[in-house]
C-alpha positions in Angstrom: -83.8 -97.2 8.1 -83.2 -93.9 6.5 -79.9 -92.4 5.3 -77.4 -91.5 8.0 -77.4 -87.8 9.0 -74.2 -85.9 9.2 -73.2 -82.8 11.2 -73.8 -79.4 9.6 -71.1 -78.4 7.2 -68.8 -75.5 8.1 -67.5 -73.2 5.4 -64.2 -72.3 7.2 -65.1 -68.7 7.9 -66.3 -67.2 11.1 -70.0 -67.1 11.8 -71.6 -63.6 11.6 -73.2 -64.3 15.0 -69.7 -64.6 16.5 -68.2 -61.6 14.8 -71.0 -59.2 15.0 -71.2 -58.9 18.9 -67.4 -58.7 19.1 -67.4 -55.9 16.5 -70.1 -54.0 18.4 -68.1 -54.3 21.6 -65.0 -53.0 19.9 -66.8 -50.1 18.4 -68.4 -49.2 21.7 -65.0 -49.4 23.5 -63.4 -47.2 20.8 -66.3 -44.7 21.1 -66.0 -44.5 24.8 -62.2 -44.0 24.6 -62.5 -41.3 22.0 -65.1 -39.5 24.1 -62.8 -39.7 27.1 -65.3 -41.8 29.1 -64.8 -45.0 30.9 -67.4 -47.6 31.6 -68.4 -47.8 35.3 -68.7 -45.1 37.9 -67.2 -41.7 37.3 -64.0 -41.0 39.3 -63.3 -37.7 40.9 -59.8 -36.2 41.1 -58.1 -35.8 44.4 -58.5 -32.4 46.1 -55.3 -31.6 48.0 -55.9 -30.5 51.6 -52.8 -29.4 53.6 -52.7 -29.0 57.4 -51.5 -25.6 58.4 -51.9 -25.8 62.1 -53.8 -27.4 65.0 -54.0 -26.6 68.7 -52.3 -29.5 70.5 -52.2 -30.1 73.3 -55.5 -28.4 74.3 -56.8 -28.4 77.9 -60.4 -29.1 78.7 -62.6 -25.9 78.6 -60.2 -24.1 76.2 -60.5 -23.3 72.6 -58.8 -25.4 69.9 -58.3 -24.2 66.3 -57.5 -26.2 63.1 -56.5 -24.5 59.9 -56.1 -26.1 56.5 -55.4 -24.9 52.9 -57.1 -26.2 49.8 -58.7 -24.9 46.6 -60.6 -21.6 46.9 -64.3 -22.1 46.7 -64.2 -25.7 48.1 -66.9 -26.7 50.6 -65.3 -28.2 53.7 -66.5 -29.9 56.8 -64.8 -31.1 60.0 -65.5 -33.9 62.5 -63.7 -34.2 65.8 -64.1 -37.7 67.3 -63.9 -38.1 71.0 -64.4 -41.2 73.2 -68.1 -40.2 73.6 -68.5 -39.8 69.8 -68.4 -36.9 67.3 -68.2 -33.5 68.8 -71.3 -31.2 68.6 -69.3 -28.0 69.4 -70.7 -24.9 67.9 -67.7 -24.0 65.8 -67.5 -27.2 63.9 -69.7 -26.2 60.9 -69.3 -26.6 57.2 -67.5 -23.7 55.5 -66.6 -22.4 52.0 -62.9 -21.8 51.5 -62.2 -18.1 50.7 -59.9 -16.7 48.1 -56.8 -17.1 50.3 -57.3 -20.9 50.0 -57.3 -21.2 53.9 -60.1 -22.2 56.2 -60.2 -22.5 60.0 -62.4 -23.9 62.7 -62.3 -23.0 66.3 -64.3 -24.9 68.9 -64.4 -25.2 72.7 -63.0 -28.5 74.1 -65.6 -29.7 76.7 -64.8 -29.5 80.4 -65.5 -33.2 80.7 -63.5 -34.3 77.6 -61.5 -37.5 78.3 -57.8 -36.8 78.1 -56.1 -38.5 75.1 -55.3 -38.2 71.4 -58.4 -37.7 69.4 -58.8 -38.0 65.6 -60.0 -35.1 63.4 -61.3 -35.6 59.8 -61.6 -32.7 57.3 -63.4 -33.4 54.0 -63.6 -30.9 51.1 -65.4 -31.0 47.8 -65.2 -28.7 44.7 -67.3 -29.8 41.8 -66.6 -33.5 41.4 -63.2 -33.3 43.1 -62.9 -34.3 46.7 -60.3 -34.8 49.4 -59.9 -35.9 53.0 -57.3 -34.9 55.6 -56.9 -37.1 58.7 -55.0 -35.7 61.7 -55.4 -35.7 65.5 -54.9 -33.5 68.5 -54.1 -34.1 72.2 -56.4 -33.2 75.0 -54.9 -33.2 78.5 
């Protein structure tokens, strides 16, 4: 039988294989912080959208108008949800907000639209910033 083997000796200091990856992670984290970056997906700032007015109640076969304010130059769209699904009315098209900061949509409420309270969603984007406004109007 040969001599007994013993476990590898440790010197009491941290292994370079343990310290090196941790040091690299710390350096990467510091670099990202100094650059103003965060790991993961980029986050956009909120774009404020304020409801100015909405026609409510609106009778079937009449026009309804919604006006909001937001940042000039923002690209905005609107969706009016009815029982039958999203409205396809002509006036509900994407628009660019003018220098006044206000944008309006006018559409015809269909003659067969079911009476009730129907949600409206306005979304706007400017650069990487985006916002959403949820409201509703009454048909009846």
